[in-house]
C-alpha positions as CSV (number, residue, x, y, z in Angstrom):
1,M,55.8,122.7,107.9
2,R,54.6,126.1,107.5
3,R,55.2,128.7,110.4
4,V,54.1,125.8,112.9
5,S,54.0,126.5,116.6
6,R,53.1,124.3,119.6
7,F,52.2,125.6,123.0
8,Y,52.0,123.4,126.3
9,R,51.6,126.8,128.3
10,K,50.4,130.0,126.9
11,D,53.7,131.9,128.0
12,R,56.0,129.4,126.6
13,A,56.4,127.5,123.2
14,A,57.5,124.2,122.7
15,L,58.1,124.9,119.1
16,F,57.9,128.3,117.5
17,D,57.5,129.5,113.9
18,I,58.8,126.4,112.4
19,S,59.3,126.0,108.4
20,F,61.0,123.4,106.5
21,D,60.3,120.9,103.9
22,L,60.9,117.1,104.0
23,Q,61.2,115.1,100.9
24,K,60.2,111.5,100.0
25,G,63.3,109.2,100.5
26,E,65.2,111.7,102.6
27,F,67.0,111.0,105.6
28,L,67.0,114.1,108.1
29,Y,68.7,114.7,111.3
30,V,66.8,116.8,113.9
31,A,69.6,118.1,116.1
32,G,69.4,119.8,119.6
33,P,70.0,119.4,123.2
34,S,67.2,118.0,125.5
35,G,64.3,120.4,125.7
36,A,65.2,121.8,122.2
37,G,61.8,120.6,120.8
38,K,62.9,117.6,119.0
39,S,60.4,115.1,120.4
40,T,57.7,117.5,120.1
41,L,58.4,118.0,116.3
42,L,58.5,114.1,116.0
43,R,55.1,114.1,117.7
44,L,53.7,116.6,115.2
45,L,55.1,114.5,112.1
46,H,53.3,111.4,113.7
47,L,50.2,113.5,113.9
48,T,50.0,112.5,117.7
49,E,49.8,116.2,118.3
50,L,48.5,119.0,116.1
51,P,50.0,122.4,115.6
52,D,48.5,125.2,117.6
53,T,49.4,127.7,114.7
54,G,50.6,127.3,111.2
55,Q,50.1,124.5,108.9
56,L,51.4,120.9,108.8
57,L,51.1,119.6,105.2
58,F,51.4,116.2,104.0
59,A,51.4,115.9,100.1
60,G,50.1,119.5,100.1
61,H,47.1,118.8,102.3
62,D,46.7,120.5,105.6
63,V,46.3,117.8,108.5
64,S,44.4,120.2,110.5
65,G,41.4,119.8,108.1
66,L,41.5,116.1,108.2
67,R,39.1,113.9,110.2
68,R,40.2,111.7,113.0
69,S,39.8,108.6,110.8
70,A,41.9,110.0,108.0
71,I,44.7,110.8,110.5
72,S,44.5,107.2,111.6
73,V,44.9,106.0,108.2
74,L,47.6,108.4,107.5
75,R,49.7,107.3,110.5
76,R,49.5,103.6,109.3
77,S,52.2,104.6,106.7
78,M,54.5,105.7,109.5
79,G,56.7,103.8,111.9
80,V,58.3,105.0,115.1
81,I,61.4,104.1,117.0
82,F,61.8,105.1,120.7
83,Q,65.1,105.1,122.8
84,D,63.4,103.3,125.7
85,Y,62.1,100.8,123.0
86,R,58.6,100.6,124.5
87,L,58.5,96.7,124.0
88,V,55.9,94.6,125.8
89,E,58.6,92.6,127.9
90,D,56.4,89.6,128.6
91,L,55.8,89.2,124.8
92,S,58.3,87.4,122.7
93,A,60.3,89.4,120.4
94,A,58.2,87.9,117.3
95,E,55.1,88.8,119.2
96,N,56.2,92.4,119.9
97,I,57.2,92.8,116.1
98,A,53.6,91.3,114.9
99,L,51.4,93.8,117.0
100,P,51.2,96.5,114.5
101,L,49.9,94.0,111.8
102,E,47.6,92.3,114.2
103,V,46.0,96.0,115.0
104,L,45.6,96.1,111.2
105,G,43.8,92.7,110.9
106,M,46.3,91.1,108.7
107,R,46.3,87.4,108.2
108,P,48.2,85.2,110.5
109,R,50.2,83.7,107.7
110,E,51.1,87.1,106.4
111,I,52.1,88.3,109.7
112,G,54.5,85.3,110.2
113,Y,56.0,86.0,107.1
114,R,56.7,89.5,107.5
115,V,57.9,88.9,111.1
116,D,60.2,86.3,110.0
117,E,61.7,88.6,107.3
118,L,62.2,91.4,109.8
119,L,63.8,89.2,112.4
120,E,66.4,88.1,109.8
121,R,66.8,91.6,108.7
122,V,67.9,92.8,112.3
123,E,70.0,89.6,112.6
124,L,67.7,88.0,115.4
125,D,66.5,85.1,113.3
126,G,66.0,82.2,115.6
127,R,65.5,84.2,118.5
128,G,61.9,85.3,118.0
129,R,60.5,83.2,120.7
130,E,62.5,84.7,123.5
131,P,60.8,87.4,125.7
132,A,61.7,90.7,124.7
133,G,62.7,91.7,128.5
134,S,65.4,88.9,128.3
135,L,67.1,90.5,125.5
136,S,70.1,93.0,125.8
137,G,69.6,96.7,125.3
138,G,70.9,96.5,121.6
139,E,69.0,93.5,120.9
140,Q,65.6,95.0,122.2
141,Q,66.3,98.1,119.8
142,R,66.6,95.9,117.0
143,V,63.3,94.2,117.9
144,A,61.9,98.0,118.2
145,I,63.3,98.6,114.7
146,A,61.8,95.5,113.4
147,R,58.5,96.5,114.8
148,A,58.6,100.0,113.4
149,L,59.4,98.7,109.8
150,V,57.0,95.5,109.8
151,G,54.4,97.6,108.2
152,R,56.7,98.8,105.6
153,P,56.1,102.6,106.6
154,E,56.8,105.6,104.2
155,L,57.9,107.7,107.1
156,V,60.2,106.4,109.9
157,L,60.5,108.6,113.0
158,A,63.3,107.7,115.3
159,D,63.7,109.7,118.8
160,E,67.0,109.2,120.1
161,P,67.4,105.6,119.0
162,T,71.1,105.4,119.9
163,G,71.0,107.4,123.1
164,S,71.5,104.2,125.3
165,L,73.5,102.0,123.0
166,D,77.3,101.3,122.7
167,A,79.0,102.1,119.4
168,V,78.6,98.7,117.9
169,A,74.6,98.7,118.5
170,A,74.5,102.4,117.4
171,D,76.3,101.7,114.3
172,F,73.8,98.8,113.5
173,V,71.0,101.0,114.0
174,L,72.2,103.6,111.7
175,D,72.9,101.0,109.0
176,M,69.5,100.0,109.2
177,L,67.8,103.3,109.0
178,E,70.3,104.4,106.1
179,S,69.2,101.4,104.4
180,V,65.4,102.1,104.7
181,A,66.1,105.4,103.5
182,A,68.2,104.0,100.4
183,A,65.0,101.9,99.8
184,G,62.8,105.1,99.4
185,A,61.4,105.6,102.8
186,T,61.4,108.9,104.6
187,V,63.6,108.9,107.7
188,V,63.6,111.3,110.4
189,L,66.1,110.9,113.2
190,A,66.4,113.1,116.4
191,S,69.6,113.2,118.2
192,H,71.7,115.5,120.5
193,D,74.9,113.5,119.4
194,R,76.6,115.8,117.0
195,L,79.8,113.4,117.0
196,L,77.1,110.8,115.6
197,M,75.7,112.9,113.1
198,A,79.2,114.1,112.0
199,A,80.3,110.6,111.3
200,R,77.1,109.8,109.2
201,P,76.5,113.3,107.5
202,H,72.8,113.8,106.2
203,R,70.9,116.9,105.9
204,M,70.2,118.4,109.4
205,V,67.9,121.0,110.9
206,A,68.9,122.3,114.5
207,F,66.7,123.2,117.1
208,E,67.2,125.3,120.4
209,K,64.6,126.3,123.1
210,G,61.8,125.6,120.7
211,R,63.3,127.4,117.6
212,M,65.0,126.5,114.5
213,V,68.5,127.9,114.7
214,G,70.0,126.1,111.8
215,I,69.6,124.2,108.7
216,S,72.2,122.4,106.7
217,A,74.0,123.8,103.6
218,S,73.0,120.8,101.6
219,E,69.1,122.0,102.3
220,Q,69.9,125.5,101.3
221,R,71.4,124.4,98.1
222,S,68.6,122.1,97.4
223,R,65.9,125.0,97.6
224,R,68.1,127.1,95.2
225,G,68.6,124.5,92.8
226,S,64.9,123.4,92.8
227,R,63.1,124.8,89.5
228,D,59.8,123.2,90.3
229,E,59.4,124.5,93.8
230,P,56.7,127.3,93.8
231,A,57.7,130.7,95.3
232,E,55.3,130.6,98.1
233,P,56.7,127.6,100.0
234,R,60.2,129.1,99.3
235,R,59.4,132.3,101.2
236,A,57.6,130.3,104.0
237,A,60.5,128.0,104.3
238,R,63.0,131.1,105.0
239,A,60.5,132.2,107.6
240,G,61.8,129.6,110.0
């Protein structure tokens, strides 16, 4: 992000003058209270929305210059996890997980293999036929995680994924997301829970009232230690 702003009203920015880099395979916390701009940031990263000012660059390419068809293709490399799960409750757990692959037109046999693999990974193997609405909150979040991961995304965006879960279920979600990052995907987790983030430390950017008010020390060290990073991005990053 290079000096990105997003306005929902002319006199108030949901995000204002935001600049930072996100590296492949990184686990990043986006911290801040309700209304800080965390969800807006995730919508921008998911390309559901585009910046009003500034540049949002993927692999050096400004997405504002991309056609809608190209943006749709880029979004296929992303998975999203929501606090409220957003499952189709009348469909089975397996059917919910399969939905992204069906949209892509994947063959049924391959879909079945991927779904079974993910059900086992989230420890719900043998329960794929149960209606999603009959599962507990923690189990529904596991289905939502499996749905986000079934397409093998390069970028996973999680919006308060542990907000309504107990400690055991929250630990499971964090274990899953950390394993995804360890396997090479990029994970961005938005949360207001500072205790959770302290217990599982990763790089963090903090927001308040639409502005970036803090960035973790590890991020600052990584910038100073990078010999390959060009000068202009470094100056832009400090602008936030």
